[in-house]
N, C-alpha and C positions, 0 to 999 in steps of 0.2 A: 918315479910315478909320481911322488910326492910334489917334488918341484913343477911339473906339468899342472898338478892340482892348483898349487899355489898361483902360477901364473895366470890360468883361467880366472881363478878367483878374483885376483886383483884387477884383471880385465874387466868383467863383468860388474865389479863393484863400480868400477870408474864410470863405464857407460851408464849403470844405473843413478849414479849420482848427478851426470851431465844431462841425460836426458829423461830419467825418469821420477826422481825424486825420492823422497822418504820411502811411500809405498813399495815402490818397484825394489828398494834396497832391502827391505823387510821381506818381500817375497823370494828374491834371490838368495838371501842368507837363509832363509828356511829350506830352500832346494837344496843350498850346499850342503847344509847340515844333514839332511836324508840322504845325501849321496854319500859324503863322508862316513856316516853311521851303515851304510850298505857296504860300502869297500872294506870297512874295518871288521865288518862281521863275515864276509865271504857270501852275502844273501844273494847277490846276482849269481843265476845258474843256466842262463843262455846268452847267446850270440857271438860273434866275432871276437871281442875282448875276451869273454871267458873261456873259448877254443885256445885263443893264444895262452892264457895264464894256465890252462889247464895242461897243454902240450908242455909248458916248462915244468910242472909239477909231476908229469910221470917221468921218474927217474928211476935207474938202474943201477946197483952198485957196480962198480969196477968188476968186482969177482965174479958177478952174475954172467952167465953165458946169454947171448941174444939170440933166440932161433926166428926163423921167418919161412913160411909155408904160404903156398897157394892151394885155394881150395876150389872146389865145384860140389855144389850140392843138388842132386837129384830127387824128384819127387813131387808132393805140392807144396811149394815153397814160394809161389808167387801170388800175390793178394791176400797173405795170410799174416803181415808184419813180420817176416821174417827178417828182412834187412834190419830193421827197427830194433828186434828183441839181439839181433846178434851184435849191433853196435852197442846196445847196454850192456850186453854180456863183455863184449871185449873191452869195454872202459872199466866194466867192474873188476876185471883181471889185469887191468892197466897193461892192455896191449894196444899197440897202433897199428893202422894199415887201412884198409878199405872194404867196401861189399858193393855189390850190384846186381841187378837183375840182368838175365840174357834173352836174345831172342829165342832161343831154344828152349826156355820155360825151366832154365835153371837159374841158381845164383851163385855168382864167383867173386873172389876176393883174396885178400892177403891178410894175415894176421904177422906181427912180429912182436917180441917183448923176451920176457924170461921163460927159459926151458918148461919150468913146471907151469906156467900159465897157458903157454903153447899147448902144452899136453891137454889139459883141463879145457881150452877152446875147442882141440880137436874132437874131444869126445863129447862136449855139447853139439858140435855140428854134425856128427855122426848118429847120436843117438837121441837128443831133444829137441832142438830148434824151437821156434815160435810155439805156442800153446796150440794153435790152429794148423799147424802144419803136419805133413807126412813125410817122411825122409825116407826115400828108398834106398839111397847110396850116397857115400860123400867119397871124392877122388881127392888125395892130395898129392901135390908133386913139388917139384924143385924145393925141397926142405933144406935149408942150408944154416950157416952161422956168419952173418955179416958183421963187420968189424964196430958196426955202429947200427943205430937205427935209421932207417931211411925215411919215416913218416914222422910226423910231430904229434898226430891225432889219429883217431879211428873215424872215417868219413863214408857217408852212404853218396855213391856216384849214381849218376843218371845214365 
């Protein structure tokens, strides 16, 4: 990543010198100084680049078993930020997978990760959910132990 940053810095500096003069050079250097500071401190928290980095940081030791399970949550689970809270909780537990609303008024998805984290997420899906939701029941199916993760992040699907 650093070599790409050096390449772009060099290219922008050349552009500034040729086309913009000293003032542009100063502005560009200031922008890059801030960008490098943000990257160095991990201050960026949203966007595709962050998702890619976050996916790489979700690591499971080789000795930890990976579990995967599909779920469907019934009750008042649409229009109450259920998917948003599911994603947040999954990321907190270092789980990957996806969640989406259905036309039946339920929420479905898949979670995968360390067995203990999947167990905690199943409990959360059965009993807690988002603050404004009402969970009548949660059905789990196809629980299995894949050889490796099938997802690199946890996504909200449309």
